[in-house]
C-alpha positions in Angstrom: -126.4 11.2 64.0 -126.8 8.6 66.6 -125.2 5.1 66.5 -127.9 3.4 65.3 -127.8 5.5 62.0 -124.9 3.9 60.7 -125.2 0.9 58.6 -123.4 -2.0 56.6 -121.4 0.3 54.1 -121.1 -0.4 50.7 -118.4 1.2 48.4 -117.9 1.7 44.6 -114.7 0.2 43.3 -111.7 2.1 42.2 -110.4 0.7 39.2 -106.7 1.3 38.4 -104.6 0.9 35.3 -101.7 -1.6 35.5 -99.7 -2.7 32.4 -99.9 -6.2 33.9 -103.6 -6.3 34.4 -106.1 -7.4 32.0 -110.1 -7.5 31.7 -111.0 -10.7 33.9 -112.2 -8.4 37.1 -115.5 -7.9 34.9 -116.5 -11.2 35.8 -116.3 -10.4 39.3 -117.7 -6.9 39.8 -120.8 -5.3 38.5 -119.9 -1.8 37.6 -118.4 -2.0 34.1 -114.7 -1.9 33.7 -113.3 1.6 32.1 -112.3 2.0 28.6 -110.3 -1.0 27.0 -106.7 -0.4 28.7 -105.7 -3.4 31.3 -107.0 -3.1 34.5 -104.9 -4.7 37.3 -106.5 -3.6 40.4 -110.2 -2.8 41.9 -109.5 -1.2 45.2 -112.9 -2.3 47.0 -111.7 -0.4 50.4 -109.4 2.5 50.5 -108.8 5.4 53.0 -105.9 7.2 50.8 -106.0 10.7 49.5 -105.3 10.1 46.1 -107.9 7.0 45.9 -110.9 7.3 48.4 -113.6 4.7 48.8 -117.1 6.5 48.7 -120.1 5.2 50.2 -122.4 3.7 47.5 -125.9 3.9 48.7 -127.8 4.8 51.6 -128.1 8.0 54.1 -124.3 8.3 53.7 -124.2 8.1 50.0 -121.3 10.3 48.8 -119.2 10.3 52.0 -115.7 8.9 51.7 -114.3 6.2 54.6 -112.1 8.9 55.7 -115.0 11.3 56.3 -116.9 8.7 58.3 -113.6 7.6 60.7 -113.2 11.4 61.5 -117.2 12.1 62.1 -117.7 8.9 64.2 -114.4 7.3 65.1 -115.7 5.2 68.1 -118.8 4.2 65.9 -116.6 3.2 63.1 -113.9 1.7 65.0 -114.9 0.6 68.4 -111.9 -0.9 70.2 -109.4 0.8 67.4 -110.6 4.5 68.0 -107.4 6.4 68.8 -105.4 3.9 67.8 -105.9 4.6 63.9 -105.8 7.8 62.1 -107.2 6.2 59.4 -108.7 2.8 58.5 -105.6 0.3 58.5 -106.4 -2.0 55.9 -106.5 -1.4 52.0 -108.1 -4.4 49.9 -108.6 -5.2 46.5 -109.1 -7.5 43.7 -106.1 -7.9 41.3 -106.0 -9.6 37.8 -102.5 -10.3 37.3 -102.7 -11.3 33.2 -99.1 -10.4 32.6 -96.1 -10.8 35.3 -96.2 -8.9 38.3 -92.9 -7.1 39.0 -90.3 -9.1 41.6 -91.0 -6.4 44.4 -90.6 -6.2 48.0 -92.2 -3.8 50.8 -90.4 -2.4 54.1 -91.5 -3.4 57.1 -92.2 -0.9 60.1 -88.6 -1.3 61.1 -87.0 0.6 58.2 -89.1 4.1 58.6 -86.6 5.8 56.5 -88.1 4.0 53.4 -91.5 4.5 54.1 -93.3 8.2 53.2 -95.0 9.9 55.9 -98.4 9.2 57.0 -97.5 5.6 55.5 -96.4 2.2 57.4 -94.9 -0.9 56.3 -96.7 -3.1 54.1 -97.6 -6.9 54.9 -100.4 -8.3 52.6 -101.8 -11.8 51.7 -103.7 -13.2 48.6 -106.7 -15.6 48.2 -106.4 -16.9 45.1 -109.7 -16.9 43.2 -108.6 -18.0 39.7 -105.0 -19.0 38.0 -104.6 -19.6 34.4 -102.8 -22.2 32.6 -99.4 -20.0 33.2 -100.8 -19.4 36.8 -97.3 -18.9 39.2 -96.8 -17.3 42.7 -93.3 -16.5 43.4 -92.7 -15.7 47.4 -89.7 -15.8 49.3 -86.0 -16.8 48.2 -84.7 -19.7 47.6 -82.4 -21.3 50.6 -78.9 -19.9 50.3 -79.8 -16.7 48.6 -77.7 -14.2 50.2 -77.8 -10.1 49.2 -74.3 -10.6 46.8 -76.1 -13.5 45.4 -79.2 -11.4 44.6 -77.6 -8.3 43.5 -75.4 -10.5 41.0 -78.8 -12.2 39.4 -80.4 -8.9 39.3 -78.0 -7.5 37.2 -78.2 -10.2 34.6 -81.3 -10.1 34.7 -81.9 -13.8 36.2 -83.8 -13.3 39.4 -86.2 -16.0 38.8 -83.8 -18.6 39.6 -83.8 -17.4 43.1 -87.5 -17.0 43.9 -89.3 -19.5 45.2 -92.4 -20.6 43.2 -95.5 -22.7 43.0 -98.5 -23.4 41.2 -101.4 -21.9 42.8 -105.1 -23.0 43.1 -108.3 -21.4 43.4 -108.8 -21.0 47.6 -105.2 -21.1 48.3 -104.2 -18.3 50.8 -100.6 -16.8 50.7 -99.4 -14.6 53.5 -96.2 -12.2 52.4 -94.9 -10.5 55.3 -93.2 -7.4 54.5 -89.6 -7.5 53.5 -90.6 -10.9 51.3 -89.8 -10.7 47.8 -92.5 -11.7 45.7 -94.2 -11.6 42.2 -97.4 -13.5 40.3 -98.6 -14.4 37.0 -101.7 -15.0 35.5 -104.0 -15.2 38.6 -106.9 -13.6 39.8 -106.6 -12.8 43.6 -108.1 -11.0 46.5 -105.9 -8.9 48.1 -105.7 -7.4 51.7 -102.9 -5.5 52.8 -102.0 -2.9 55.4 -103.0 0.4 54.2 -99.8 1.4 52.6 -98.9 2.0 49.0 -95.1 1.7 49.3 -93.4 -0.6 46.5 -89.9 -1.2 45.7 -89.3 -2.9 42.4 -86.1 -5.2 41.8 -86.9 -6.7 38.2 -89.9 -6.2 35.9 -89.5 -9.0 33.2 -88.3 -6.5 30.7 -91.6 -5.0 30.4 -92.8 -1.9 28.5 -95.6 -0.2 29.6 -97.8 0.3 26.9 -98.9 3.9 27.7 -94.9 5.1 27.4 -93.4 2.5 25.7 -90.7 2.4 28.2 -89.9 0.4 31.4 -91.0 0.9 34.6 -88.3 2.3 37.3 -86.8 0.0 39.3 -85.9 0.6 43.0 -82.9 -2.1 43.5 -81.5 -0.3 46.7 -84.0 0.5 48.5 -85.5 -3.0 48.0 -82.0 -4.7 49.2 -82.3 -2.4 52.3 -85.5 -4.1 53.5 -85.5 -7.4 52.3 -85.4 -10.2 54.9 -82.9 -12.8 53.8 -83.5 -14.9 56.5 -87.2 -15.6 56.0 -87.0 -18.2 53.3 -89.3 -19.9 50.9 -93.2 -19.1 51.3 -95.8 -21.2 50.7 -99.4 -21.6 50.1 -101.3 -21.6 53.6 -103.3 -24.8 55.0 -106.7 -23.7 55.9 -107.6 -24.2 59.5 -111.4 -25.9 59.8 -113.2 -24.0 62.8 -116.5 -25.0 62.1 -118.4 -27.4 59.7 -122.0 -26.7 60.6 -124.5 -24.7 59.7 -121.6 -23.4 57.6 -118.0 -24.4 56.8 -116.0 -21.5 58.4 -112.1 -22.0 57.1 -109.3 -19.4 59.0 -107.3 -18.9 55.8 -104.8 -16.3 56.9 -103.8 -14.8 60.3 -101.3 -12.9 61.4 -100.7 -9.5 63.6 -101.9 -7.1 60.9 -105.3 -8.8 59.8 -107.2 -12.1 59.8 -109.5 -13.9 56.7 -112.2 -16.5 57.4 -113.5 -18.1 54.5 -117.6 -18.9 55.0 -119.5 -21.2 52.8 -122.6 -22.9 52.8 -126.1 -22.3 52.3 -127.5 -21.7 56.0 -128.0 -18.6 57.7 -125.1 -17.5 59.8 -123.7 -14.7 62.0 -120.9 -12.5 61.1 -119.3 -8.9 62.4 -118.2 -8.8 66.4 -118.5 -6.6 69.3 -116.8 -3.3 69.4 -114.6 -4.1 66.2 -115.4 -3.4 62.5 -115.4 -6.2 60.0 -115.6 -6.5 56.5 -117.3 -8.9 54.2 -116.2 -9.6 50.7 -118.6 -11.9 48.6 -116.9 -14.5 46.0 -119.9 -16.6 45.1 -123.5 -16.6 45.4 -125.5 -13.9 47.0 -127.7 -13.4 50.2 -128.9 -10.5 52.6 -127.4 -9.2 55.7 -129.8 -8.5 58.3 -129.5 -5.2 60.5 -132.3 -3.5 62.9 -134.9 -4.7 60.9 -133.6 -4.3 57.4 -131.7 -6.5 55.2 -129.0 -5.3 53.0 -128.4 -7.3 49.3 -124.6 -8.7 49.2 -123.8 -10.4 46.1 -120.6 -11.9 43.9 -117.7 -9.2 43.8 -119.6 -6.9 46.5 -117.9 -5.4 49.9 -119.5 -4.6 52.9 -117.9 -2.7 55.9 -119.4 -3.4 59.4 -118.9 -0.6 61.2 -118.1 -1.6 65.0 -121.4 -0.3 66.5 -123.5 -3.0 64.7 -121.6 -6.0 66.3 -122.5 -9.2 65.0 -125.1 -9.6 62.0 -127.0 -12.6 61.2 -126.3 -13.0 57.0 -129.0 -14.9 55.0 -127.5 -16.8 51.6 -130.1 -17.4 48.8 -128.4 -20.7 47.7 -125.1 -21.5 47.9 -123.0 -18.6 49.3 -119.0 -18.0 49.8 -117.5 -15.1 51.5 -114.4 -13.7 53.2 -114.8 -12.3 56.7 -111.9 -9.9 57.1 -110.8 -8.9 60.9 -108.2 -6.3 62.3 -105.9 -6.7 65.0 -107.0 -6.2 68.5 -105.5 -3.2 70.7 
């Protein structure tokens, strides 16, 4: 296979049962939700052994993203080839219908808490829907020490230590590794480092419907990796980069990833030379053009643009809003 054989890659969503989930993702995705259980997460792009994303169509249908990275590392990753043993990001939709556990993820500074092959976990949310009880808890209130937090964990009053705000659709929230966080009654797009390490401090006294029991906590591990100096986290103010022919807003930017929101009705360009990009459609539909072919792209879809594709024109069919996710340079 030569370089031009790669094309914009679409993947089937991987649905995940979560006791705090709901059924609202059915409005976002065309693939039916399984069964009747609460679905908390739809993994849109995952290079993990236990939940590997599979190409949904085209000549590479049935291949996992991991297999493609092994077979075509330079074409897939460009400048990142040789620096990543797997795709470095995990992308999801989340339906947090009940309250997400109060949790924290370790940074790379705590290798003793991270399983072999995993990394630290910085993540970010773009709010898509906020219900009547919508709330985001992010960071600790000023003056919260480890001793105070331990006391509140023991008394079940952790919420008194959490900074919180009412989110609105479009908000971006960056949650660096080591930040205590939770949420309630929201649907979000999540981008994170490719890690599944989570330590729960408090689970709101929920019982898992499948077991009838509370889920386990990991208080000691959580305390070890909390950054008590970080303080409160608020919604980010998007930075407008362009207003014509479409609106481009830098919603999230950190050393692990970036998220740009593009909205409008006229054609525009996505992708970058020698770097992979990921597109996620939030509203509307259109077509991505590459090598004389057009690839349909609509609400809820994800397309991975291998690095070899470079820049590609996108042609909306009416109003469209999408997120373009970038990876850090080397």
